[in-house]
Every structure is written in C-alpha cells, then in structure tokens.
C-alpha positions in Angstrom: 7.3 -56.2 -70.9 6.7 -56.0 -67.7 6.2 -52.3 -68.4 3.4 -52.7 -70.4 1.7 -54.7 -67.2 2.7 -52.4 -64.6 1.9 -49.0 -66.9 0.1 -49.8 -68.8 -3.2 -49.9 -67.4 -4.0 -53.9 -68.4 -3.9 -57.1 -65.8 -2.7 -59.3 -67.9 -5.8 -61.7 -68.5 -7.1 -58.6 -70.0 -4.2 -58.4 -72.3 -5.5 -61.1 -74.9 -9.6 -59.3 -75.5 -7.8 -56.0 -75.7 -5.0 -56.0 -77.3 -6.1 -56.5 -80.9 -3.6 -54.4 -83.1 0.7 -52.3 -81.8 1.6 -49.4 -84.5 5.5 -49.1 -84.6 7.6 -46.9 -86.3 10.1 -49.3 -87.9 12.5 -49.9 -85.3 14.2 -53.0 -84.3 13.6 -53.1 -81.2 9.4 -53.0 -81.8 9.3 -55.3 -84.5 12.2 -57.5 -84.5 11.3 -61.1 -85.5 12.8 -63.5 -82.4 12.9 -60.6 -79.4 10.9 -57.0 -80.5 8.2 -55.1 -78.4 5.5 -56.9 -80.6 6.7 -60.5 -81.3 6.6 -60.6 -77.4 3.8 -58.9 -76.7 1.3 -61.3 -79.1 3.9 -64.8 -78.1 2.7 -64.0 -74.2 -0.3 -62.5 -74.2 -2.1 -61.6 -77.5 -1.4 -64.6 -79.7 -4.0 -62.5 -82.4 -2.7 -59.5 -82.2 -1.8 -57.4 -85.7 1.8 -56.1 -85.7 1.4 -53.0 -88.0 4.0 -50.5 -89.6 3.5 -47.4 -88.8 1.6 -46.1 -92.1 3.4 -42.0 -92.6 6.8 -44.4 -92.4 5.8 -46.1 -95.3 4.2 -43.5 -97.4 7.0 -40.8 -96.8 9.6 -42.6 -99.7 6.5 -42.6 -101.9 6.1 -39.1 -101.2 9.8 -38.7 -101.8 10.3 -40.0 -104.7 7.0 -38.9 -106.6 7.3 -35.4 -105.7 10.7 -34.9 -108.6 8.6 -35.5 -110.3 7.5 -32.0 -112.1 3.8 -32.4 -112.5 3.7 -33.2 -108.9 5.6 -30.3 -107.6 2.8 -28.5 -109.2 0.2 -29.8 -107.5 2.7 -29.6 -103.9 2.6 -26.0 -104.6 -0.4 -25.5 -105.2 -1.5 -27.0 -102.5 1.1 -25.3 -100.5 -0.3 -21.8 -102.0 -4.3 -22.9 -100.8 -2.9 -23.8 -97.1 -1.2 -20.6 -96.9 -4.6 -18.4 -98.2 -6.8 -20.1 -96.1 -4.3 -20.2 -92.8 -3.9 -15.9 -93.7 -7.6 -15.5 -94.0 -7.9 -17.7 -90.7 -5.1 -14.9 -89.2 -6.5 -12.0 -90.6 -10.6 -13.1 -88.8 -9.4 -13.3 -85.8 -7.3 -10.1 -85.7 -10.7 -8.2 -87.0 -12.8 -10.7 -84.3 -10.2 -9.2 -81.8 -10.4 -5.8 -83.3 -14.8 -5.9 -82.6 -13.9 -6.4 -79.3 
C-alpha cells in the first residue's frame, strides 16, 4: 500500500475521491478477502471503490467451451478468414503506397 502512495501519484486524502474502481486479473494477492490489494484499498482509502475481476479472464473459459460447438467453429473460421483477407489488403495497399513514392 505504501507503493500506491509513493509511486501512484495520488495523495492519501485524494484516494477516496479519485479511486472508484480497481480491475484485477483474479490472482489471490489482488482479490484476497482478508489481505488482498483490493480489500486493503477499500479498507484504508476508498470504502466505496468497486473491485472488478478482469472481464477477459471471465469470458475466456466460456469462449473455449463454445469453440467446441461445430457452428461456433465455423463462425470463428469465417471471422479469421475475413481478418486475414483485410490484413492482406492492408499490406498490399502499404506496399503499393511505397511503390508510388
């Protein structure tokens, strides 16, 4: 917590008004109910702060499960193909722009 004050750029009395949310990746040291960083911030500085588990980490297991379904696999393949096509067009345009110069 000392590092938050020392390197975070906020004074202790400003934390309560400026710190409204804290997003973490789910590691116990951040989310621990007794001594996690989120809990310490709430207890010492910002009691109304909202601790949020990083959304991408929550959705990843769901996406992995859905990817096993045939229809979802086809949609993923289609999106990857569209991305590759658009990326290659962009590269071609960049090369053409260099050629024109």
